[in-house]
N, C-alpha and C positions, 0 to 999 in steps of 0.2 A: 682573859678568852682574846683572841685575834680581833683586830679592828678591821683588817684590809683583805682582800683577798690574797694578795701575795705572802700577811703574814699567816693565813690560814694554809695555805700550801706549804710553807716554811715547816709550819708545826706536824703538819700531815707526812712532809717527809723524813722528818726526825721520827716519827712513831715507827713510821715505815722501817727506817733503818734498824730501829730498837727491835723489831719484831723479828727483821732478816737475821740480825746477831743471834736472838735465841734461839731462833729455828735452823741456825747453821746453812742457810740459803741465802742469793742475793738479792737486793732490792726487785730487781726485775721478777723474780719467781715470784715473788709477796705479790706483786702489782697484777701478775697473772690470775693468781688465787682471789684477789680482790676483784679483778673484773671477768672472773668466769672463765679465763681463755685456756684452751689445750696444751699440752707440752709439760705436764705438772704430773707427777707419779700420785696414786690416791693416797698413799701413806705421806707425803709432803704437803699434798694439798689439807688433810687433815689434820696434821700438825700444825701449819701455817694457820689455819682458822680456828684452832683451839687456843691458838697464843694471842691472836686478834679478837677473841673474845674475851680473854683475861685482862687484855688491856684496853676492852671498852673503845676500840677503834668504831669511829661512824663517820663514813665520808658525807655525811649532811654538811659538815664545815668545809668542805671544799667545794664550793656550789657547782653541781653539775648539770648541765640541760637535762630537763626532761621531754622525753616525746609525746607530742599530742595522740595517746592512743593508750589502749586497755590490751591486757593480754590473757586469755582464756587459756589454760594448760590442761589439758582432760586427756582421757582415756577412751576407748570405744567410740569414735567419733561417727560411726555407722550405725549406733544405735537409735533408737527410737527414743529413749531416756534423754540421750546428750542433745539430741534436736531441741528438745524443750527447754534444756538450760541453755543454749545456744540462742535461741531466739531471745530468752530473757536478759543475758547479758547484753546482746546485740541493741535491744530497745534503750538499753539506759546509757550505752554508749552513744548513741546517735541522738538521742535527747541532750548529752552535755556535751556536743561536738567533737566528739572523740571516734577516732576508727579505732576498729579490734583486729588484733592478730591471734589467729588459734594454733595453738601448738599441740600436737597430737603426739599420743605414746601409745605402743601396742597392748601393754598390759599395767591395768590398774593394781593389781596384787604388788608387784614389784617394779615401780616406775624408775626408768634410768635416771640417773641425776645429771646428764648431759644437757636437759631443758635450761639448766640454770645458766650456762653460758651464755645461750641466745638471748635471754630476758636481759641479763646484766649488760649486753652490749645494745641492744635497744631501748632502754632505760626508759619503760614506759610509766605510764602515771599511777599505774596500779596491777596486780595481778590477781585474776579470780581461779583459783585451784580446784580440780574437781579430778584428785588423785587419792590414793589410799592414804599418803601420810607427807610431811616434810621434815627433812633433817632438821637439827640443831644447827649444824654447818650451815644449810642454804637459807636457813630463819637470819642467821647473821648477815651473810652475804645480801640479802634482799635489804636489810634494815640499814647496815652499812652505809648501803647506796640511796638510801631513802625511797625506797622502792615498798609502799604498803601491800597486803597480800591478804586475801581470805579465803578460807577453805569452804565448800559446799559439799555438804552428806559426808564429812570424813568417814573414813573407816573404822576407824578406831576412837578413842576417847583423847581429843587433841589437849596439849599443856593447857593451862588457864591463861597465857598470854598469846595463843595463836588463836584470832580471830576467825569464827566460823558460823555457818549458817546450816541449821538443820531443820526438821521435821519432827511430830509427836508419834515416833512409829509405836511405842508401848502402845498409845490410844488406838490407833489404827489397827492393830492387831485385835486389840481387845473388843473394839466395835464390829469387826468382819465377823468373829466367832460368836460375839451375842447375836446379832442377827440370824445368825443359822439357828441359833439354839431358840431362840424366839418362833422361828416358823415351826419348831418342834424336833429338829435334829438332835441325835445324841449320838451318832458314831460320825465323829466329824473328824475327818484327817488333816494332817498340815504338812507340805512341803515347804521345807526350810532352805534357808539362803545358804550363803557362804559363811562357813562357822567364825571367822576372825572380822566379819563386819558388823559392828555394833548396830546397826538399822535392822539386820537380818535377826542378833539374838533380843532385841527388844521386841519384834513382831511376834517370835515364839513366846517370849514373856507373857504377853498380852492375850495370845491363845490361851496358855495355862492358863491365867486367871481368870479369864472368862469360864472356863469350864470348871476350875476350882468353885468361882462364885455362884455357880448354877447347882452345885452337888453333881457332876457329871466326872465319872471317875476317866483320868486320861490312857488310852489304849497307846502304850508304846509301839507297837507295831505299824499303829497310824500315822505316826509322826517320822518325816521322812529323813533321812540322813541327809545332812549337810551338802549342799550343791550348788551349782552355779545358777544365776538367775537368767535362765537361758529355757527356750521351749524344747529343745530335745532333751534337757535334765530333768524338767517337768513331765514331760511324757514318759522317760523311764520310769519313775517313781509312781506316777500315776498307774502306770500300767500293772506294774507289781500289787498295788494296794486293791486295784480293781479286780483283779484275778482272783481273789481271795474270796472263799464259800462266804464270809462274814464280812464281804465289802462295804466300805463307808457310803452313808448317804449323801455325804456331803465333803467337799474338800475346799480349804483355804489356803492358799498357795502365795509364798513370800513376794511372789513378783507377778505382774500381768503376764510376762512371758512363761512362766512357770504354769501359770492357769491354763495358758492357749495350750503348753504341751499337754494339760490335763484332758483338754478337749479332744485333742488327735488322740489320746488314749481311750476315752470313751467311744468315739467314731470306730477304733479298730476293734472296739469289743463290742458294738451294736447297743451302747448304752446312750437314752436319749437323756438329753440336758434341755429344761432342769426335771422332767417327769420322773427320770430315774436316779437323778444325780444334780445335786446344787454344787455349783461354783464360785467360788470368790477370789477375787484377783486383789494385787496391790500397786498402785501408781496411778493409776488413769490414764493410760497412753492413748493417743488417739485413736488406735488400731483397733482398740478391745470396743467401738462404740459400733464397729462394723462386724463384729464376731457374730457368728450364729449360734446361739442367741446371743444379743449385746451381753457382756461381762458386769456382773455387778463388783465394783473394786471399791478399793479405799482411794480417795483422791488426796495425793501425795502432792502439794504445790509446787512444782518443779521449777516453773517459768518464774512464780514469784519468788521463789528461793533464790534461783539466779538474778532476779531484780534487785533483792534485798542485800544480796552479796556485793553486789556491783554497787549499788548508792554506798553500802559501808566502806567498800574499800576508798571511794571517791571522798568521803566524810575523812577517813582517815590520812588522805593526802591533805588534807588542810588541818586536821586537830590528830597530830601524830601521838598525843598521850590521854586520846581517850581511852576510857576503861570497858565500857559496857560494849565487848563485841562479840558476845554470844548472844544468839538468838535461835529460838525454835517454833517453826509456825505451825499452825493446826491442821489435823489431817481430817477428811469426812468421810462419810459412805456415802456410794453413788448406786442406789438399787436399780439395776437394770433387768433383763429377762432370763439369767443365768440361774436364779434362786427360785425355790418354791418349798413349799411343805413336802415332807416324804412321803412317799408313797405308802400306801397299806401294808403291811407284812402279810405274805400270803396266808400265812396261818389267822390273821387277825381278818382274812377278807369276810364279810357278810354272805351266809350260804342262802341256798333257795328257800324262798318263803314259802309256808305251807297256808293253803286256804283254809280261814276258818270257816265253820258251818253254824248257823244259828237256827236251835230249832224252838218255833213256837207254838204255843198250842192254839 
C-alpha cells in the first residue's frame, strides 16, 4: 500500500495505463470516464467502466477534495411529493453545516445518465437519489470517487449493496382496504399505480390481501389498469368505474393525486363524498387536508424517509464499510372526512310503516 500521496498517484497512473491499454484508448479517455466528462462515446464509456470494475480501481487512494455540500438527484421537482423529500434533505444538510445542490430530471422512469458528470465534477460529500434506478457503471463511478449514495423509495428492488430507504407499502395498502371493509364496504375499487413501480404493486398486494382476509371476492373490473400517480389518470379510471350500474361504494387509490382524480370524477357525476362514495388515498400530501372533504389517506413518511436517507449517506461518508444500509419506515392510516359507512341499497331501504291498532274490550 502506498505511504505517500506521490506514491498513491504513481500507482493510480499505472492502473489507468493498464485500463487504457486493455480498452484500446488513451489515458485521457479513461480519465474522462472516471471524471464523468463528455466527449466519450457510450460504447467506449461502458467498456472502460467495465474494465475499471474488473480492476477494482478506487480513487479513494488518490486523495481528492470533497466539497461541503450534498446533492439531491431527482425528478418531478414540481410535484408535492418531491417538495416533502426536499424539505427532509435540506433540514439534515443544514444541521450538518452542508449546502444542498439539486439536480432535476424530467423522467423518473428513464432518467438520463448525464447527471453523473456534474456530480463527479462537484465532488459532494454524498448523493441522495430519487430516481428509478442507478446503473452498475454509475455506482462504480461514485464509489471510485469516494462519494456515498442512498436511494429514496426506489422504483424496483435494488441490489443488496445499494443503500436505500423505503416505507411499508404492503401494510399501507392493507390498512387502507381494511378500514373500508370495517366501515361495511364490499365493492371496493382500486386505482393502480405504475406497473413496474415496486411501491405500487406492493400497495395492490396489500389491497388484495385485505379482501381475501375478509372473504370478499375481488372484482377484476374494479381494479384499475396500471397508470401514473396523477390526478388525470385517477379521474379517467374512476369515471369509468363510477359510470357502471354496479358501481363501487368505495375507492382506494394508490396515490393521493389519483384519489383527487376520483374526487373530480365523483363531482362530474354528481356523486357525494362520503355519503355515496368513500375515497382513500396514499401519501398524505399537505394538499389532501384541504380537499373537500379532507381525504382519508395512508401517511407515507416522506420527509422522514428523506431525513433518514441523508443521515445514512453522511454515516456512509464516515463508515464506508457499513453493512446495514436498507431501511423501511412504518406507514399509518389517517382517517378524515372522505370515508363513511356505505349508503343503504335502494331495495333494502325501509318501506312506509303501518300503524298498529289495538282493540281493547
